[in-house]
N, C-alpha and C positions, 0 to 999 in steps of 0.2 A: 504494500500500500504506500503510495507516495504521500507526501505531506499535504498536498492540496486535497486529496481524497479523505485524509484523516480530518482535516479542518472542516470539510463539508459534512462529514459524518457527525462530528462533535456539535456543530451548529444545529444541524437537524435534530439530533437527540435532545440537546439542551432546550431548544425552542419548543419541543413538544411536552416538556415537563409541566405539569399543572401544579406549580408551587408558588405560594404567595411571596416567598422571599426573593424569587428571581423576577426581575422586571424587564430585562433586555438581554439579548444575546447577539453579538456581532462578530463577523469575520473581519479582523483587523490586519490580516496578513497581506492585504493588497488594497489598492484604492488610494484615496486622498492621503497624502503623507507618506506613502510607502514607495513612491517612485524611485527614491534614492536607495532604498533597501528592498528590492523586489522579492528577496528571499528571506524575509524577516522571521526571526525565531518566535515572535509573539504572534500567536494564531487567533485566539478567540478572547473577546472581552465580555464579561458577564456583569450586568448591573444588578444590584441588590436593593431591596425595599428601603433599607436604612440609608441609602445614598452611597454606600461603599461600592467598589467594583473589584473584580478579580480578573486575572488574565491566565490563560493556558499557554504555556511556552514549550518549545522543544529545545532541549539542551544539546542533543547530538543524535545523528542518525548514521547507520552503517548498513552495509549489505552489498549483495552482488550488483554491480553496475552503478554504485554510488561512489563518487570521488571522495577521497579523504578531505576533511575540513575541520577547522578548529571548532571547539565547543561554541554553541550559540550562533553559529554561522552555517546555514543550510546550503549545501552545494546545489547549483542549478539543476543537476541531473537527479537530485532527490526531491525536487519540487513537483 
């Protein structure tokens, strides 16, 4: 599973949760603000009812066909 597939899965699953504590779920791995870092390690942002927010990040990936990369920097072929 590539990072984008994982991000889509997480957003879909979190968005379908019927939980009063969760107010928003957003894919923040691309779009406005991500042009300079198109392979951002911050994938999903979750808003909470008390105004707090959480983010889901990827620290490192590895596997067949994925270039070595430092922690917190997703290689293009892993995206």
